[in-house]
N, C-alpha and C positions, 0 to 999 in steps of 0.2 A: 504493500500500500504506500509506503514512503517513496518508492520509485515513481509511482503514479503521481503523487503529490508534488514531488520535485520536478517532474516533467511538466506538470500543469503550471507550476509557478514560473518555470523558464519560458514556456510558451506564452503565458500571460505577459511577462516582461517584454518578450520579443514583439508581441502584438501591440503593446502600449508604445514601444519605441517606433514601430511602423506608423501607427496613427499619429504620433507626435511629429514624425518626419514629414508625413503627408500634409498635415496642417501648416507646418512651418513653410514647406515648399509652396503652398498656396497663399502665403503672405499673412497667416494668422500669427498673432503674438500670444504665446502660451504663458499662463499664470500659475499652472500647477493644479493639483487636486484640491478639493474643498469638501469640508464636512458641514452640511447645513443642519446643525443639531436641532433647530426649531421645528424641522419637519422629518428628521431622521433619515436624510439622504446623503450619501457620499457620491461626489462627482469625480470622475476620472480626470477631467481636465476642464478648466475654465479658460476660455480664449477670447481674444478680441479679433474680430474679422478685419480685413484691410479697410472696410468702410467705417469701423468703429463700433460695430455691434458686438455686444457681449453675448457669448454663446456658451451654453452648458453642454459638455460632451460626456457620453458614457461609451466605454469600449467593451465590446463583447466579441471575442474572437480567439481562435486557435487554428492550428493547421493539422492537428491529429485528432483521432477519435471518430466514433461513429456518428456523432451528432454535434458538430462544431458550431460555434457562433450562436445565432438565434434559432438554429434548428432544434436545440433542446428547449422544450416548452417551459421548463422551470426557469431557464435563463431568460427567455422571452417574457415570462410573467413578471420576473423581477424588474426588467426594464420598463414594462408597462406600469407596474406599481410605483416605481420611482417617478415616472413621468406624471402620473396622477397626483402624487404627493407634491411634486414641484409646482403644480398649478396652485397650490395653497401658499406658496412663498409670497411674502409681501411685495417682492419685485421680481415676478417671473420673467425668465429669459427664454429664448428658443432652446429647446432640448433636442439634441441630435445624437443618435446612436450610430457609432461606427462599428461595423461588424465584419467578420470574415465570411459569413454565410447567412443568407436570408431564407426563410422557409418558402417553398414554392408549391406546397400541396398540404392537404390534411388540416389538422387542428391548428398547427402553427401558422399556416397561411391565413386561416380564418381569424385567429387572434390578432395577427399583425394587421390585417385589413381593417378589422374593427377598431383597433387602437389608432390607426392612421385616420380613419373616418371621424373619430372622436377628437382628433387633433392632440392626442396624448404626446406625439412626437412632432417636432418641426420637420424632421426627416429621419430616415433610416438609410444609411449609406454602406453598401458593400465596398470595402476599400480595394478589393481586387477587381472591381468592375469599373472600367474607365468611364462609361456613361454615368454611372452613379457618382463617381468622383467629381465629375464636372458639375454636378448639382451643388457641391460645396462652394463653387465659385459664385453662386447666387448671393452669398453673404458678402461679396466684395463690393456690391453696389447697394447703396441705401434704398430701401423700399418704404412706401407709405406705411406707417404704423410700426416700423421696425424699432426695437429698443436700442437706443444709442446712448447708453449710460456710461460715464467714465468710471473706472475703478476708484474706489475711495480708500 
């Protein structure tokens, strides 16, 4: 079991580094992880987009295993729960999940579609899908109603 846990920790660190590198490459300024104790949510990364929008990111990914990324419904449920809780924050920001794999069928796909329709997530981006990566660039241009709050 400790080999499995060690491997999972290494993969998690590798995926975190990949996500951070992707965001930096797109012009985001990274501020690190954050614990929002008032609502019980830990964020993997808080970042400012090139346009100045503060974005909350959660990373869900791995390269090994039978059900990596958001394919695992328990992992997807945690991301959905965090997104719902983040809506209760006094200054909610866009919440984007970066993942290695998105569900394409079954209960996971149904859950993800429902969460997206409820706007639990601003987006869910598969970091290995170039088309999905391009959606991160939308945060480079200010849009009406976008949160442009400075870090305090």
